[in-house]
C-alpha positions as CSV (number, residue, x, y, z in Angstrom):
1,M,89.7,20.7,-23.2
2,R,87.7,21.0,-20.0
3,F,84.6,21.9,-22.0
4,L,85.3,19.0,-24.5
5,R,85.5,16.5,-21.5
6,F,82.5,17.9,-19.9
7,V,80.5,17.6,-23.5
8,V,81.8,14.1,-23.5
9,A,80.9,13.1,-20.0
10,M,77.3,14.5,-20.5
11,S,77.0,12.7,-23.8
12,A,77.9,9.3,-21.9
13,A,75.3,10.0,-19.1
14,V,72.7,10.6,-21.7
15,V,73.6,7.3,-23.5
16,S,73.3,5.7,-20.2
17,F,70.1,7.1,-19.2
18,V,68.5,5.8,-22.6
19,A,69.9,2.5,-22.2
20,R,68.7,2.2,-18.7
21,A,65.0,3.7,-19.8
22,D,65.1,1.0,-22.6
23,E,66.2,-1.8,-20.3
24,P,63.5,-4.1,-19.0
25,S,62.8,-3.8,-15.4
26,R,63.4,-6.4,-12.9
27,I,59.8,-7.4,-13.0
28,E,59.9,-7.6,-16.8
29,K,62.6,-9.7,-16.7
30,M,61.0,-12.0,-14.0
31,I,58.0,-12.4,-16.6
32,A,60.3,-13.0,-19.5
33,T,62.0,-16.1,-17.8
34,Q,59.2,-17.4,-15.8
35,G,56.2,-16.6,-18.1
36,K,53.5,-15.8,-15.3
37,L,54.0,-14.7,-11.9
38,C,51.9,-15.1,-8.7
39,F,52.2,-12.6,-5.8
40,A,49.8,-12.4,-2.7
41,R,49.4,-11.2,0.7
42,V,46.9,-12.6,3.5
43,Y,46.3,-10.5,6.3
44,D,45.6,-11.8,9.8
45,G,43.2,-11.1,12.5
46,A,46.1,-8.9,14.4
47,H,46.7,-7.1,11.5
48,L,43.3,-6.2,10.4
49,A,42.5,-5.2,14.2
50,A,45.5,-2.8,14.2
51,H,44.5,-1.3,10.8
52,P,40.6,-0.5,10.9
53,R,40.8,1.4,7.6
54,Q,41.9,-1.5,5.6
55,K,39.3,-3.5,4.3
56,V,41.5,-6.0,2.0
57,E,41.7,-9.1,3.8
58,R,43.4,-11.1,1.0
59,L,45.1,-10.0,-2.2
60,F,46.4,-12.2,-5.0
61,F,48.0,-10.9,-7.9
62,M,48.8,-12.6,-11.2
63,I,50.7,-11.0,-14.0
64,G,52.3,-12.5,-17.2
65,K,52.1,-13.1,-20.8
66,D,50.8,-16.6,-20.6
67,K,47.5,-17.2,-22.4
68,A,46.4,-20.8,-21.2
69,A,42.7,-21.2,-21.6
70,T,39.9,-21.3,-18.9
71,Y,36.2,-20.9,-18.9
72,W,36.3,-17.3,-20.0
73,E,34.9,-16.6,-23.5
74,D,37.1,-13.8,-23.8
75,P,40.7,-15.1,-24.4
76,N,42.1,-11.8,-23.0
77,L,40.8,-12.8,-19.6
78,R,42.0,-16.5,-19.6
79,H,43.9,-17.2,-16.2
80,S,44.6,-20.8,-15.8
81,E,48.1,-21.9,-16.0
82,E,47.4,-25.2,-18.0
83,S,44.3,-26.4,-20.1
84,P,43.6,-29.3,-22.1
85,H,42.1,-27.0,-24.4
86,K,44.0,-25.1,-27.3
87,H,42.9,-22.1,-28.8
88,A,40.7,-22.4,-32.0
89,N,42.9,-20.0,-34.1
90,P,46.5,-19.9,-33.5
91,E,46.8,-16.4,-35.1
92,A,45.1,-15.1,-32.0
93,D,48.0,-16.4,-29.8
94,A,50.7,-14.8,-32.1
95,S,53.7,-13.3,-30.0
96,N,53.4,-9.8,-31.8
97,R,49.6,-9.8,-30.5
98,D,50.6,-10.5,-26.8
99,T,50.8,-8.2,-24.0
100,T,51.0,-8.4,-20.4
101,H,47.6,-9.8,-18.7
102,V,47.0,-9.0,-15.0
103,A,44.3,-10.5,-12.8
104,A,44.0,-8.8,-9.2
105,L,41.7,-11.0,-6.9
106,V,40.9,-9.3,-4.0
107,T,38.8,-10.4,-1.0
108,L,37.3,-8.0,1.4
109,R,36.9,-8.4,5.3
110,G,33.8,-10.7,5.6
111,A,33.6,-11.7,1.9
112,K,33.2,-15.2,1.2
113,K,35.1,-15.1,-2.2
114,P,37.4,-12.8,-4.2
115,E,36.4,-10.1,-6.8
116,N,38.5,-10.6,-10.2
117,V,39.5,-7.2,-11.7
118,S,41.4,-8.1,-15.0
119,G,43.3,-5.8,-17.2
120,W,46.7,-5.1,-18.8
121,C,49.9,-3.6,-17.7
122,Y,52.2,-1.2,-19.6
123,K,55.6,0.0,-19.0
124,N,55.4,3.1,-17.0
125,D,56.4,6.0,-19.6
126,Y,53.9,8.6,-18.4
127,D,54.0,8.8,-14.7
128,N,57.4,10.5,-13.8
129,K,56.3,11.0,-10.0
130,S,55.6,6.9,-9.5
131,K,58.4,4.7,-8.8
132,A,56.6,1.8,-10.4
133,S,58.2,0.1,-13.7
134,L,54.5,-0.9,-14.8
135,Q,51.0,0.5,-14.8
136,C,48.2,-1.5,-14.9
137,G,44.6,-0.9,-15.6
138,G,41.3,-2.3,-17.2
139,E,38.4,-1.8,-18.9
140,C,36.3,1.7,-18.5
141,D,39.7,3.5,-17.5
142,R,39.8,1.4,-14.4
143,H,43.2,2.0,-12.7
144,I,44.6,-1.1,-10.8
145,G,47.8,0.2,-9.7
146,G,51.6,0.6,-10.4
147,L,54.0,-2.3,-10.0
148,R,57.5,-2.5,-9.1
149,A,59.6,-5.5,-7.9
150,E,61.4,-4.7,-4.4
151,D,63.5,-7.7,-5.0
152,D,63.0,-11.2,-6.5
153,A,60.6,-12.5,-3.8
154,H,58.6,-9.2,-3.3
155,M,56.5,-6.9,-5.2
156,I,55.1,-3.5,-4.5
157,L,51.6,-2.6,-5.6
158,D,51.0,1.0,-5.1
159,G,48.5,3.8,-5.9
160,V,45.5,1.5,-5.9
161,G,42.3,3.5,-6.2
162,A,39.3,3.2,-3.8
163,D,37.0,2.4,-6.7
164,L,39.2,-0.6,-7.7
165,L,36.1,-2.8,-7.0
166,M,33.3,-0.5,-7.9
167,D,30.9,-1.2,-11.0
168,P,31.8,1.7,-13.3
169,E,28.0,1.9,-14.1
170,E,26.8,2.3,-10.8
171,G,26.6,5.6,-8.5
172,E,29.1,5.8,-5.6
173,S,26.4,5.2,-3.1
174,D,25.3,2.2,-4.8
175,S,28.8,0.6,-4.4
176,A,29.8,2.0,-0.8
177,A,30.1,-1.6,0.1
178,T,32.9,-2.4,-2.2
179,K,34.8,0.9,-1.9
180,L,38.3,0.3,-0.5
181,G,39.5,1.9,2.7
182,S,42.3,4.6,3.2
183,D,44.6,1.9,4.2
184,D,44.3,-0.1,0.9
185,R,46.5,2.1,-1.2
186,S,49.7,0.2,-1.1
187,F,50.8,-3.4,-0.8
188,R,53.7,-5.2,-0.4
189,L,53.2,-8.8,-1.9
190,E,55.3,-12.0,-1.5
191,Q,55.7,-14.4,-4.6
192,R,53.8,-17.7,-4.4
193,P,53.6,-20.7,-6.4
194,I,51.1,-19.8,-9.6
195,E,48.8,-22.8,-8.6
196,E,47.8,-20.6,-5.6
197,C,46.7,-17.7,-7.8
198,V,44.9,-20.1,-10.2
199,A,43.1,-21.6,-7.2
200,E,42.2,-18.1,-6.0
201,A,40.9,-17.5,-9.2
202,N,39.0,-20.3,-9.7
203,K,36.8,-19.2,-6.6
204,T,35.2,-16.7,-9.1
205,N,34.2,-19.4,-11.6
206,S,30.8,-19.4,-12.6
207,P,28.7,-22.9,-12.4
208,Y,29.4,-23.1,-16.2
209,A,33.0,-23.7,-15.5
210,R,32.3,-27.3,-14.7
211,L,30.7,-27.9,-18.1
212,G,34.2,-28.2,-19.9
213,A,35.9,-26.0,-22.6
214,P,33.9,-22.7,-23.5
215,L,32.1,-21.9,-26.8
216,R,34.8,-20.3,-28.4
217,E,37.0,-23.5,-28.3
218,R,34.1,-25.8,-29.0
219,L,33.0,-23.9,-32.2
220,T,35.9,-23.2,-34.6
221,P,35.6,-19.5,-36.3
222,E,35.9,-21.5,-39.9
223,V,33.3,-24.3,-39.2
224,P,29.8,-23.8,-39.7
225,F,27.5,-25.1,-36.8
226,C,23.7,-25.6,-36.0
227,Y,21.9,-25.9,-32.6
228,G,18.4,-25.9,-32.0
229,R,15.4,-27.7,-30.3
230,D,11.7,-28.6,-31.5
231,Y,9.2,-28.9,-28.7
232,S,6.7,-31.7,-28.7
233,A,2.9,-31.4,-28.3
234,E,3.1,-33.2,-24.9
235,H,5.8,-30.3,-23.8
236,L,3.6,-27.4,-25.0
237,A,0.5,-28.9,-23.5
238,S,2.2,-29.0,-20.2
239,H,3.9,-25.5,-20.6
240,P,0.7,-23.5,-22.0
241,Q,2.7,-20.0,-21.3
242,Q,5.5,-21.2,-23.9
243,Q,5.2,-19.3,-27.0
244,T,8.2,-21.2,-28.8
245,V,7.6,-24.1,-30.9
246,S,11.1,-24.3,-32.5
247,V,14.3,-22.4,-31.9
248,R,17.6,-22.5,-33.9
249,V,20.8,-20.9,-33.6
250,W,23.4,-21.4,-36.3
251,R,26.6,-20.0,-38.3
252,D,27.0,-20.8,-42.2
253,E,29.5,-20.3,-44.7
254,K,28.1,-16.9,-46.1
255,Q,28.6,-15.4,-42.3
256,I,32.0,-17.1,-42.1
257,D,33.3,-15.5,-45.3
258,A,31.8,-12.3,-44.4
259,D,33.8,-12.4,-41.2
260,R,36.8,-13.4,-42.7
261,A,36.5,-10.2,-45.3
262,K,36.3,-8.1,-42.0
263,K,39.5,-10.0,-40.8
264,L,37.3,-10.7,-37.5
265,L,38.5,-14.6,-37.3
266,P,41.9,-14.0,-35.6
267,D,39.7,-12.3,-32.7
268,W,37.4,-15.2,-32.3
269,P,34.8,-14.9,-31.0
270,D,34.8,-11.3,-30.9
271,G,32.5,-9.9,-33.8
272,A,31.3,-13.4,-34.8
273,S,28.2,-13.4,-36.9
274,V,25.4,-15.9,-36.0
275,S,21.6,-16.2,-36.8
276,A,18.7,-17.1,-34.5
277,S,15.4,-18.1,-35.5
278,V,12.1,-19.0,-33.5
279,T,8.9,-20.4,-34.6
280,T,6.1,-19.5,-32.4
281,R,2.6,-20.7,-31.6
282,K,1.1,-17.6,-33.1
283,N,3.2,-17.1,-36.3
284,G,3.6,-21.0,-37.5
285,K,6.9,-20.0,-39.3
286,P,10.4,-19.0,-38.3
287,A,11.4,-15.5,-37.7
288,T,15.0,-15.1,-38.2
289,L,17.4,-12.3,-36.9
290,K,21.1,-11.9,-37.5
291,Y,23.4,-11.2,-34.6
292,S,26.9,-10.1,-33.9
293,C,28.4,-11.4,-30.7
294,T,30.9,-10.2,-28.2
295,P,32.6,-12.4,-25.7
296,F,31.7,-11.2,-22.0
297,E,32.9,-13.4,-18.9
298,D,31.3,-16.8,-19.4
299,Q,28.9,-16.1,-22.4
300,W,28.6,-14.4,-25.7
301,E,26.7,-11.5,-25.9
302,C,24.8,-11.2,-29.2
303,S,22.9,-8.3,-30.6
304,A,20.7,-7.9,-33.6
305,T,20.5,-4.3,-35.0
306,F,18.1,-2.9,-37.7
307,C,18.7,-0.2,-40.3
308,K,16.4,1.3,-42.7
309,T,16.7,0.0,-46.5
310,G,16.7,3.5,-47.6
311,S,20.1,4.5,-46.3
312,E,22.3,1.3,-47.3
313,A,25.5,3.3,-47.5
314,D,25.2,3.6,-43.7
315,C,24.0,0.2,-42.9
316,A,25.7,-3.2,-42.4
317,P,24.1,-6.0,-44.5
318,Q,22.8,-8.0,-41.9
319,D,21.2,-5.0,-40.1
320,I,19.3,-4.3,-43.6
321,E,18.4,-8.1,-43.7
322,N,17.0,-7.6,-40.0
323,A,15.0,-4.5,-41.0
324,K,13.3,-6.4,-44.0
325,A,12.6,-9.5,-42.2
326,T,10.8,-7.8,-39.4
327,G,9.8,-4.3,-40.4
328,C,11.9,-2.9,-37.6
329,T,13.7,0.5,-38.6
330,T,13.9,2.2,-35.4
331,G,17.6,1.8,-34.7
332,E,16.9,-0.2,-31.5
333,S,18.8,-3.5,-30.9
334,R,17.7,-7.1,-29.4
335,T,20.3,-9.1,-27.4
336,I,20.6,-12.7,-26.6
337,Y,23.0,-14.7,-24.7
338,L,24.8,-17.8,-25.7
339,R,26.4,-20.1,-23.0
340,R,28.1,-23.8,-23.2
341,G,26.1,-26.7,-21.8
342,E,27.1,-30.2,-21.2
343,K,28.8,-31.9,-24.1
344,G,26.9,-31.1,-27.3
345,V,24.7,-28.6,-25.8
346,M,24.3,-24.7,-26.2
347,T,22.3,-22.9,-23.8
348,L,20.4,-19.7,-25.1
349,G,19.0,-16.9,-22.9
350,A,16.6,-14.3,-24.2
351,P,15.5,-12.3,-21.2
352,N,14.4,-9.1,-22.9
353,M,12.8,-10.0,-26.1
354,G,15.9,-10.9,-27.7
355,L,14.1,-13.4,-30.2
356,Q,11.4,-12.2,-32.6
357,L,8.9,-13.8,-30.5
358,E,6.1,-11.5,-31.9
359,A,5.6,-8.5,-34.3
360,Y,7.0,-6.2,-32.2
361,C,9.6,-3.7,-32.4
362,G,10.3,-2.1,-28.9
363,Q,12.1,-3.7,-26.2
364,E,10.1,-2.3,-23.1
365,K,8.6,-5.7,-22.5
366,K,10.5,-8.6,-20.8
367,T,10.4,-12.1,-22.1
368,Q,7.8,-14.4,-20.2
369,S,9.4,-17.0,-18.1
370,D,8.8,-20.0,-20.1
371,D,10.6,-18.4,-23.2
372,K,13.7,-17.0,-21.5
373,V,16.1,-19.8,-21.6
374,Y,16.5,-22.7,-24.2
375,R,18.6,-25.8,-23.9
376,L,19.8,-26.4,-27.5
377,E,21.3,-29.6,-28.8
378,S,23.7,-30.0,-32.0
379,M,22.2,-30.5,-35.2
380,P,22.9,-31.2,-38.7
381,L,23.3,-28.1,-40.7
382,S,20.3,-29.2,-42.8
383,A,18.1,-28.5,-40.0
384,C,19.0,-24.8,-39.8
385,E,18.9,-24.2,-43.6
386,G,16.4,-22.4,-45.2
387,R,15.1,-20.6,-42.1
């Protein structure tokens, strides 16, 4: 009988443990009821003087599932609480695609504005030594820290790495100025109105933020577009170093159908197919490349790659078309950047031979100054057809 009572008691304890493990943590419950949370800590001069090994002066931490839009081209990095703009594709905001997003806004001593480290948080199922209920990190295996709610008004951010603000692609010596101090491992943050975190995040906005909605909202995934510019003889006479006579950027029905078949439309603009052509003084007719775009901060980074026509099984159709159009089969890539301009305007940047400006396949050369940036205006689709 004693043994039976022991077994029953142990079984009840296991059930209770499993229930507690599956039960949402305090911070998860707060997110569920409030949508998006803001926590912050601003250290005064006296505190910093007493903690010389602390480099963080201001820390604002925004966490939640809200996906309101901002100037970011990547919808996963949106950090404003409210926006007049709606996402172009509602499927991308479906609840079953959602996760907990986070933005850590860190200002070091003497810095004029914060650094924005964005990422995602997940239930802490792997770090048994940590008291955190959520673990947060970003791209390139960047660890932001562990989170737990001390009470309804305070959150502990623990286990912050010294390399939080360091560029993963730079050497440690190159990023010494952004390396955190030994007293920057743990922070006790106080809940603040969400508007305070939004205001702090907006300090990191690029100048393009003032130009309105991002391209991913201006250009919808299933609607073709055409942008371009034709330079007058007077303009070319006053810019003798400029090679470009005419330039176009567009997306047609064929590209939309191809992206739909690859199920890319819900993740717009990630993977979006576009074409760009340029006519120069030398060639006299358009040279066209097909690009695949990735949203990156306030711009689209669009790359054109080339593939030998003899190995179609391993080549994407647009890579074969690029190779046929240019004769480039070296496996290289060309990159252009698309940004919003004022209403009806798109900016095209081609800093490193991203456009087919000459019969040339390598990318060692940089584009000359008068062919690096183009201000393109919206045009009828007919202006881009047949190029």
